[in-house]
N, C-alpha and C positions, 0 to 999 in steps of 0.2 A: 799284535792283533783282535781289540776289542772290531778293528774294519775287517776282519778277516769274519768275526760273529756277527756284524749287524751284515755282509754282502748272503753268510749265509743261509742266512733264515728268507724261506720263501714266503711270509704270510705278512704283508703290507700292518697291518695289525703287529704284530710281534718288530718288527722296524721299529716303528715308534715306541713302544714300549723297550725296549732294550738299546735306545737313540735316550729316549729320557734313564733307567735305571745308569748309562757309563755318566751321566751329564751327571745324574745327583748326586753317583760319588764322586765323579770330577769334583765338585762346588765344596761334598763335606773333605775334602783331605788335601783340595789347597783353604780352604776357611784353620786345615791345622795346623796347616805348618808354613801358610804366607800371614806378619804382622799387616796389621789396621795403619803401619809408617812404610813397611813395604809397598803397599797393597795402592799407598797416599803418591808415592817416589813410583812409580811403576807405572798409575796414571800421568803423569807427567810427563817423565821422558817418551811417553803416545802419545801426551799431545807434542810434545813439544817434533818428534819424530814425524808428525802428521803435519808441520807446520813448519818443515825446513825449509823448502825450496818454492815456499806464501814471503810475499814480499808484506805479507801484513799479522802483525805479532796482534792474539785477541789478550787485548789484557783485559779487558774480567775477568778472566777463571786464570790468566798470568799477576794481578794486579800483585798482591801479596809476598808473591815471589822474585820480581821487578822489583819492586821500592827493596825490598833488603837489598836487593847489590846495591842499587843505589836510585836516589829519588831522580837522576836525570835517566838513567837507565827506563828508566818508569815513563818521564816524561815527554822520550824523545823517541820510544819502543817505537811507533809506527813514523818517526819525522828525522828520518840521518840526513836527511843532509841539510835541515838548517840545526840538528847538533851542529855537524862536521864544518857547518856555516862556521857555528856564534867558537866551537870550543878548534879549530882547527891550530887556533897558533899557541895555544897550553901543549896539541897534542906536539908540534913539531919541536917544542921544547921539552916536551919527557923525553921521544925519541933521541933528540943533542943531547942530552945527559946522559942517556940508555947505553948514548953509540961513546963520548969520553969517563963513563963512568964514575961521572958524579950524582947519582941518589946516594939518597940514607938510608942505610940499611937497617 
């Protein structure tokens, strides 16, 4: 509906004013319905989506979140090869224990 109104305006100045007014209304509605925590989570998810296919983890942005997972997650975020070399044996033991149901639950 908003797009139809904007397209229906013939005067470029009116189009700009309509776009600005609709943007303001949208921002106000969003601020009333979305909590700060939701905005933060949405920002983190957006960052993760943009970096999904990248081979680089922006530790400056995601540092605290990575540290919450584990110190190794942060330390080896951009160096998976070293992480695999160091922890491959432990991971193999974990997989074997999981396969045979020897994990403590």
